[in-house]
C-alpha positions as CSV (number, residue, x, y, z in Angstrom):
1,M,32.7,18.1,-66.8
2,K,31.7,14.8,-65.3
3,I,35.0,14.5,-63.6
4,R,34.7,18.0,-62.2
5,L,31.3,17.3,-60.7
6,I,32.5,14.0,-59.2
7,A,35.6,15.8,-57.7
8,I,33.4,18.6,-56.2
9,A,31.0,16.1,-54.7
10,A,33.9,14.1,-53.2
11,G,35.4,17.3,-51.8
12,I,32.2,18.3,-50.2
13,G,31.8,14.8,-48.8
14,L,35.3,14.9,-47.3
15,L,34.7,18.3,-45.7
16,L,31.4,17.2,-44.2
17,S,33.0,14.0,-42.8
18,F,35.9,15.9,-41.2
19,G,33.5,18.4,-39.7
20,A,31.4,15.6,-38.3
21,C,34.5,14.0,-36.7
22,K,35.3,17.2,-34.9
23,K,31.8,17.5,-33.5
24,K,32.2,17.3,-29.7
25,E,29.7,14.9,-28.1
26,E,28.3,15.8,-24.7
27,P,29.1,13.1,-22.1
28,V,26.1,11.2,-20.9
29,Q,25.3,12.0,-17.3
30,Q,24.7,8.9,-15.2
31,A,23.1,8.8,-11.9
32,P,25.5,7.8,-9.2
33,A,25.0,4.2,-8.0
34,P,23.4,4.1,-4.6
35,A,25.7,3.2,-1.7
36,H,25.4,-0.4,-0.6
37,E,24.0,0.6,2.8
38,T,21.0,2.5,1.4
39,M,19.9,-0.2,-0.9
40,M,16.6,-1.9,0.2
41,P,16.0,-5.6,-0.1
42,K,13.6,-6.5,-2.9
43,G,10.0,-6.0,-1.9
44,E,10.7,-3.5,0.9
45,S,9.5,0.1,0.6
46,M,11.2,3.2,1.8
47,M,9.2,3.7,5.0
48,P,10.4,6.0,7.8
49,K,11.9,4.2,10.7
50,G,10.1,4.4,14.0
51,E,6.8,3.5,15.7
52,T,3.6,4.1,13.7
53,R,1.2,6.3,15.5
54,I,-2.6,6.0,15.1
55,V,-4.3,9.4,15.7
56,V,-8.1,9.3,15.9
57,P,-9.3,12.9,15.4
58,D,-11.8,14.4,17.9
59,S,-14.3,14.8,15.0
60,V,-14.2,11.0,14.6
61,K,-13.9,9.8,18.2
62,G,-17.1,8.2,19.5
63,K,-18.9,8.5,16.2
64,W,-18.5,4.7,15.4
65,E,-19.7,1.8,17.5
66,A,-18.8,-1.3,15.6
67,V,-17.8,-2.9,12.3
68,K,-19.3,-5.6,10.1
69,I,-16.6,-8.1,9.0
70,E,-17.2,-10.9,6.5
71,I,-15.5,-14.2,7.5
72,L,-15.1,-16.6,4.6
73,D,-14.3,-20.2,5.5
74,K,-12.2,-21.2,2.4
75,T,-12.7,-24.9,3.0
76,S,-16.5,-24.9,3.0
77,N,-16.8,-21.6,1.0
78,K,-19.3,-20.4,3.7
79,K,-19.5,-16.7,4.4
80,E,-20.7,-15.2,7.6
81,V,-21.0,-11.5,8.4
82,V,-20.4,-10.6,12.1
83,T,-20.8,-7.4,13.9
84,I,-17.9,-6.7,16.3
85,K,-17.8,-3.7,18.6
86,L,-14.7,-1.5,18.4
87,G,-12.3,-2.4,21.2
88,S,-13.7,-5.9,21.6
89,E,-12.8,-9.4,20.5
90,Y,-14.5,-12.1,18.5
91,T,-13.6,-15.8,18.2
92,I,-14.5,-17.6,15.0
93,P,-16.8,-20.5,16.1
94,N,-15.1,-24.0,16.1
95,S,-11.7,-22.5,15.7
96,N,-8.9,-21.0,17.7
97,I,-8.9,-17.8,15.6
98,K,-9.6,-14.6,17.6
99,I,-10.1,-11.2,16.0
100,K,-9.4,-8.1,18.2
101,V,-10.9,-5.0,16.7
102,G,-9.1,-1.7,17.3
103,D,-9.6,1.8,15.9
104,F,-11.9,2.6,13.0
105,L,-11.0,5.4,10.6
106,P,-13.8,6.5,8.1
107,D,-11.3,8.3,5.8
108,F,-8.0,6.5,6.3
109,R,-4.8,8.4,5.6
110,M,-1.2,7.6,6.3
111,D,1.4,10.3,6.3
112,G,4.8,9.0,7.2
113,L,4.5,7.4,10.7
114,S,1.1,8.9,11.4
115,I,-2.2,7.2,10.6
116,T,-5.3,9.2,10.9
117,S,-8.7,10.1,9.3
118,S,-8.8,13.0,6.8
119,S,-12.5,13.5,7.6
120,G,-15.5,12.0,9.3
121,E,-17.0,10.9,6.0
122,L,-16.9,7.3,4.8
123,K,-14.4,8.0,1.9
124,N,-11.8,5.3,2.7
125,P,-13.1,3.2,5.6
126,A,-10.5,1.1,7.5
127,V,-10.4,-0.8,10.7
128,H,-7.3,-1.9,12.6
129,I,-7.4,-5.5,13.7
130,T,-5.1,-8.0,15.4
131,V,-5.7,-11.7,14.7
132,Y,-4.5,-14.5,17.1
133,E,-4.3,-18.2,16.4
134,G,-4.3,-19.6,19.9
135,D,-2.0,-17.2,21.8
136,K,0.1,-16.3,18.8
137,E,-0.4,-13.0,17.0
138,I,-0.6,-13.8,13.3
139,F,-1.9,-10.5,11.8
140,K,-1.8,-6.9,12.9
141,S,-2.9,-4.5,10.3
142,W,-5.8,-2.7,8.6
143,L,-8.7,-4.0,6.7
144,Y,-9.9,-1.5,4.0
145,S,-13.5,-1.5,2.9
146,N,-12.8,0.0,-0.5
147,F,-9.6,-1.9,-1.2
148,P,-10.0,-5.4,0.4
149,T,-7.0,-6.8,-1.5
150,I,-4.5,-4.3,0.0
151,H,-2.6,-6.1,2.8
152,P,-5.3,-8.7,3.3
153,F,-5.4,-11.1,6.2
154,Q,-3.8,-14.3,4.7
155,H,-4.7,-17.6,6.3
156,E,-5.0,-21.1,4.8
157,K,-8.6,-21.4,6.1
158,Y,-10.1,-18.0,6.6
159,S,-10.3,-14.6,4.9
160,L,-11.6,-11.4,6.5
161,T,-13.2,-8.4,4.7
162,L,-14.4,-5.1,6.2
163,I,-18.0,-4.7,5.0
164,E,-19.2,-1.6,6.8
165,A,-19.1,0.5,10.0
166,I,-21.9,0.9,12.4
167,P,-22.4,4.5,13.6
168,A,-22.7,5.1,17.4
169,K,-26.2,5.7,18.7
170,K,-26.8,9.4,19.5
């Protein structure tokens, strides 16, 4: 009786193992490797090619007069908040650093190559600035009030932070 049970168990085991060997495995689908030309260097993002366009909506034009920017002197740890009119320049005293203030967008939004304001409300305030050291342009980008560490101005001596926008007088 024992031998019979062992033989039956062995037979069932053999049948199951043969059945398992015949099981067809589905091939694993692999994503095709990207072509060499489309690979981006490390650290670069997939941005559309072309010239970025800044569009200040009519609902925003003329509503803002100036911005307040905090200038931190990293060597002395001294902070100074300056008010700079939109479209004007400011030179940091005792330096050759000049800040040129461009457009202000109260609700910054970037969609492809177009930069605009989604509304007239101060939801995501940003100002476009160009910084020169002497005659050399060293920074041309946006300062974000809510996100000061996104694409910040990087300089060995100074740091710049957008504090607030000054509405135009009615």
